[in-house]
C-alpha positions as CSV (number, residue, x, y, z in Angstrom):
1,M,1.2,0.7,-17.2
2,N,3.6,2.1,-15.2
3,L,3.6,2.8,-11.3
4,S,2.8,6.3,-10.8
5,D,-0.2,5.6,-13.1
6,I,-1.0,2.4,-10.9
7,I,-0.6,4.4,-7.9
8,K,-3.3,7.6,-9.7
9,D,-5.6,4.6,-10.6
10,P,-8.2,5.7,-7.7
11,N,-9.8,2.2,-7.9
12,A,-6.3,1.3,-5.9
13,T,-6.5,0.0,-2.2
14,L,-3.3,1.4,-1.0
15,I,-2.0,0.1,2.7
16,D,0.5,2.1,5.2
17,V,2.6,-1.1,6.7
18,R,3.4,1.7,8.9
19,E,3.1,1.4,12.6
20,P,-0.5,3.1,14.6
21,S,2.0,6.1,15.3
22,E,4.2,6.5,12.3
23,F,0.8,6.7,10.3
24,A,-1.4,8.9,13.4
25,G,1.5,11.6,12.5
26,G,0.9,11.7,8.3
27,H,-0.5,8.9,5.8
28,V,-2.2,9.0,2.5
29,E,-5.9,9.9,2.2
30,G,-8.3,7.1,2.2
31,S,-4.7,5.2,2.7
32,L,-6.0,1.8,5.2
33,N,-2.8,1.3,8.1
34,I,-2.1,-2.4,8.3
35,P,1.3,-2.8,10.0
36,L,3.5,-5.2,8.9
37,G,3.7,-7.3,11.3
38,Q,-0.1,-7.7,10.8
39,V,0.2,-9.1,7.8
40,P,0.7,-13.1,7.7
41,Q,-2.5,-13.0,10.5
42,R,-4.4,-10.6,7.7
43,I,-3.3,-12.3,4.0
44,A,-7.4,-13.8,3.9
45,E,-8.8,-10.2,4.2
46,I,-6.2,-8.6,2.2
47,K,-7.5,-11.3,-0.4
48,E,-10.5,-9.9,-0.8
49,M,-9.6,-6.3,-1.1
50,P,-10.4,-4.6,-5.0
51,R,-6.8,-4.8,-6.8
52,P,-4.3,-3.2,-7.5
53,L,-2.5,-2.9,-4.2
54,L,-0.3,-0.3,-3.7
55,L,1.6,-0.6,-0.2
56,F,3.7,1.8,1.4
57,C,5.5,2.4,4.1
58,R,8.2,4.8,5.4
59,S,11.1,4.2,2.7
60,G,9.8,1.5,1.0
61,N,11.3,-1.2,2.4
62,R,8.4,-2.6,4.9
63,S,6.5,-2.3,2.0
64,G,8.2,-4.8,-0.2
65,M,8.9,-7.5,2.6
66,A,4.7,-7.4,3.0
67,V,4.4,-7.4,-1.1
68,S,6.7,-10.5,-0.9
69,M,4.9,-12.5,1.9
70,L,1.5,-11.1,0.2
71,Q,3.0,-12.2,-3.7
72,A,4.6,-15.8,-1.9
73,N,0.6,-16.6,-0.7
74,G,-0.9,-16.1,-4.5
75,L,-2.0,-12.3,-4.6
76,E,-1.6,-10.8,-8.1
77,E,-1.5,-7.0,-8.7
78,V,0.2,-6.7,-5.6
79,Y,2.8,-3.4,-6.3
80,N,5.3,-2.0,-3.8
81,A,4.8,2.0,-4.1
82,G,7.7,2.9,-1.8
83,A,7.7,6.2,0.7
84,W,4.4,7.2,2.2
85,D,5.4,10.7,0.6
86,D,5.7,9.9,-2.7
87,V,2.7,8.2,-3.0
88,A,0.6,11.7,-1.5
89,Y,2.3,13.5,-3.7
90,L,1.3,11.7,-6.3
91,R,-2.2,11.0,-5.2
92,E,-2.7,14.6,-5.8
93,E,-2.6,14.9,-9.4
94,V,-5.5,12.7,-9.9
95,P,-8.2,14.7,-11.0
96,A,-11.1,14.4,-8.0
């Protein structure tokens, strides 16, 4: 399964690690906003979320850091999906 397939998975948990002001300016429908700075304090909460976990931000840099933090804490099926608008585009292709 490639990243595009994982992004299209309707069971995936979508986590946007941008700041709330960025999220308010546009986001992927159904995504959760957990800013990068909050990820370390919310690892226990994130561990309980359904897999796969798809993290994204404006460019993929912050989500890459968040994925590294989560993997360092033992989480599996955690993916850096890159830019939020690319995820939004791919998710729109998922049949309703």
